C-alpha positions as CSV (number, residue, x, y, z in Angstrom):
1,X,116.2,76.2,128.8
2,X,118.2,79.5,129.3
3,X,121.2,80.1,131.4
4,X,122.9,83.5,131.8
5,X,126.4,83.5,133.4
6,X,128.2,86.7,134.5
7,X,126.5,88.9,132.0
8,X,127.9,92.5,131.8
9,X,126.9,95.2,129.4
10,X,128.8,98.4,129.0
11,X,128.2,101.4,126.7
12,X,131.5,103.2,127.1
13,X,131.9,104.1,130.7
14,X,128.2,103.4,131.4
15,X,127.7,100.0,133.1
16,X,124.1,98.9,132.3
17,X,124.3,95.3,133.5
18,X,126.6,94.0,136.2
19,X,127.3,90.3,136.8
20,X,123.8,89.0,135.9
21,X,123.3,85.2,136.6
22,X,120.1,83.2,136.3
23,X,118.4,80.2,134.8
24,X,114.9,79.9,133.2
25,X,113.3,76.5,132.9
26,X,111.1,75.1,130.1
27,X,107.6,76.5,130.3
28,X,108.5,78.9,133.2
29,X,107.0,82.4,133.2
30,X,109.4,85.0,134.6
31,X,108.7,88.7,135.2
32,X,111.5,91.2,135.3
33,X,110.7,94.4,137.2
34,X,112.7,97.5,138.3
35,X,112.8,101.2,137.9
36,X,113.5,102.9,134.6
37,X,117.1,102.7,133.7
38,X,117.7,99.5,135.7
39,X,118.7,97.5,132.6
40,X,115.5,95.5,132.0
41,X,115.1,96.1,128.3
42,X,118.9,95.7,127.7
43,X,118.7,92.3,129.4
44,X,115.7,91.3,127.3
45,X,117.6,92.3,124.1
46,X,120.5,90.2,125.1
47,X,118.2,87.2,125.8
48,X,116.7,87.8,122.4
49,X,120.1,87.8,120.7
50,X,119.4,91.4,119.5
51,X,122.4,92.6,121.4
52,X,125.5,90.9,122.7
53,X,126.9,91.2,126.3
54,X,130.2,92.9,126.8
55,X,131.3,89.9,128.8
56,X,129.5,86.7,130.0
57,X,127.6,83.9,128.4
58,X,124.0,83.2,127.3
59,X,123.2,79.6,126.5
60,X,120.0,78.0,125.2
61,X,119.5,74.3,126.0
62,X,123.3,74.1,126.7
63,X,124.3,75.8,123.4
64,X,126.6,78.8,123.8
65,X,125.2,81.2,121.1
66,X,127.9,83.8,121.7
67,X,130.3,81.8,119.5
68,X,127.9,81.6,116.5
69,X,128.1,83.6,113.4
70,X,125.5,86.3,112.9
71,X,123.6,84.5,110.2
72,X,123.3,81.4,112.5
73,X,122.1,83.6,115.3
74,X,119.5,85.3,113.1
75,X,118.2,81.9,112.0
76,X,118.0,80.7,115.6
77,X,116.2,83.9,116.6
78,X,113.6,83.5,113.9
79,X,112.8,79.9,114.7
80,X,113.1,79.8,118.5
81,X,112.4,83.3,119.9
82,X,109.1,85.2,119.7
83,X,108.9,88.9,120.5
84,X,106.0,90.9,121.8
85,X,106.7,94.7,122.3
86,X,104.8,97.5,123.9
87,X,104.1,98.9,120.4
88,X,102.9,96.1,118.2
89,X,105.1,96.9,115.2
90,X,102.6,95.5,112.7
91,X,103.1,96.4,109.1
92,X,100.1,98.8,108.2
93,X,99.8,97.6,104.6
94,X,99.2,94.0,105.5
95,X,96.2,92.2,107.1
96,X,96.3,90.5,110.4
97,X,96.8,87.1,108.7
98,X,99.6,88.4,106.6
99,X,101.4,90.1,109.5
100,X,101.3,86.8,111.5
101,X,102.7,84.9,108.5
102,X,105.8,87.0,108.0
103,X,108.2,85.2,110.4
104,X,107.1,81.9,108.9
105,X,107.9,83.2,105.4
106,X,111.3,84.3,106.6
107,X,111.8,80.7,107.9
108,X,110.9,79.5,104.4
109,X,107.6,77.9,105.2
110,X,105.2,77.5,102.3
111,X,102.4,80.0,101.9
112,X,99.7,77.3,102.6
113,X,101.4,76.0,105.7
114,X,102.1,79.4,107.1
115,X,98.5,80.6,106.6
116,X,97.1,77.3,108.0
117,X,99.2,77.8,111.2
118,X,98.4,81.5,111.4
119,X,94.6,80.8,111.1
120,X,94.9,78.2,113.9
121,X,96.8,80.6,116.3
122,X,94.5,83.6,115.5
123,X,91.5,81.4,116.1
124,X,92.9,80.3,119.5
125,X,93.4,84.0,120.3
126,X,89.8,84.8,119.4
127,X,90.8,86.7,116.3
128,X,89.4,84.3,113.7
129,X,86.9,86.8,112.4
130,X,89.5,89.6,112.0
131,X,92.0,87.8,109.7
132,X,91.5,90.2,106.8
133,X,91.5,93.4,108.8
134,X,94.5,95.8,108.6
135,X,96.0,97.3,111.7
136,X,94.1,100.6,111.4
137,X,90.9,98.6,111.6
138,X,91.8,96.8,114.9
139,X,91.5,97.9,118.5
140,X,94.6,98.1,120.8
141,X,93.8,94.8,122.4
142,X,93.3,93.2,119.0
143,X,96.6,94.6,117.7
144,X,98.5,93.0,120.6
145,X,96.7,89.7,120.0
146,X,98.0,89.8,116.4
147,X,101.5,90.6,117.7
148,X,101.3,87.6,120.1
149,X,100.1,85.4,117.2
150,X,103.1,86.6,115.1
151,X,105.4,85.7,118.0
152,X,104.0,82.2,118.1
153,X,103.9,81.3,114.4
154,X,107.3,79.5,114.3
155,X,106.5,77.6,117.6
156,X,109.3,79.3,119.6
157,X,110.7,77.8,122.7
158,X,110.8,81.2,124.4
159,X,108.6,84.4,124.2
160,X,110.1,87.7,125.2
161,X,107.7,90.5,126.0
162,X,108.7,94.1,126.7
163,X,105.9,96.1,128.5
164,X,103.3,94.2,126.4
165,X,100.3,95.8,128.2
166,X,101.8,99.2,128.6
167,X,99.4,100.9,126.1
168,X,96.2,99.0,126.9
169,X,93.2,99.9,128.9
170,X,92.3,98.0,132.0
171,X,90.0,95.4,130.3
172,X,92.4,94.7,127.5
173,X,95.3,94.6,129.9
174,X,93.7,91.9,132.0
175,X,92.8,89.9,129.0
176,X,96.4,90.0,127.7
177,X,97.7,89.0,131.1
178,X,95.5,86.0,131.2
179,X,96.4,85.2,127.6
180,X,100.1,84.6,128.5
181,X,99.0,81.8,130.9
182,X,96.7,80.3,128.2
183,X,99.7,80.3,125.9
184,X,101.7,78.2,128.3
185,X,98.9,75.7,128.6
186,X,98.6,75.4,124.8
187,X,102.1,75.9,123.5
188,X,104.4,75.5,126.6
189,X,107.0,78.2,125.8
190,X,109.2,79.8,128.4
191,X,107.9,83.4,128.8
192,X,110.0,86.4,130.0
193,X,108.0,89.6,130.6
194,X,109.6,93.0,131.3
195,X,106.9,95.1,133.0
196,X,106.1,97.9,135.3
197,X,102.7,96.3,136.0
198,X,102.8,94.9,139.5
199,X,99.7,92.8,138.8
200,X,101.2,91.1,135.8
201,X,104.6,90.6,137.5
202,X,102.8,89.0,140.5
203,X,101.2,86.4,138.3
204,X,104.5,85.0,137.1
205,X,106.1,81.9,138.5
206,X,109.1,83.9,139.4
207,X,109.9,87.6,139.7
208,X,113.3,89.1,139.2
209,X,114.0,92.7,140.3
210,X,116.8,94.7,138.7
211,X,118.3,97.8,140.2
212,X,121.4,99.7,138.9
213,X,122.1,96.8,136.5
214,X,122.1,94.1,139.2
215,X,119.6,91.4,140.2
216,X,118.6,92.3,143.8
217,X,115.8,89.8,144.1
218,X,114.9,86.6,142.3
219,X,111.8,85.2,144.1
220,X,109.6,82.2,143.3
221,X,106.0,83.3,143.7
């Protein structure tokens, strides 16, 4: 599904990532751990095509995206990659249903098709009775469920999550952790999770540990 070969990322004289190599299989859940400043979020941004490596290659299903034009990359990102962040980044003026539909509208889906898909996903995430609520009317756990639904709307092949449970209480955190595994059973995306949460990291199929920009461990769990 995803292959990274000799990924390096520099910001001037600062070497954030150093010779990163790994592969992620279809439907695999991978956690990325390490101390602050290890390069975890930078790596996730490169995987998500939000940033380009200084050197090295990222390929999706054998396709080298480094050679693509930015417009093509943006279209690929919209259709094939779903993002879940620590802060949900929902638009406050729109309802839960409308927020989930936005990536589908960007992909030029019809309003009826986008809303039908959004209702299906929100129902699966137990948010079916909260469709018309705006973000300020939702709890922290509900906000993250809407963010997950938004990540799923275009049926991505990969979901990238950056500290997704970082702002949640214990109960909502546990529910979100379990949700990622339910997503795999239902939609079968590959899931990459950057986290400081050892419990979540330990539930993954594989755990990669970064330190000083290098992968120091890559263990099947």
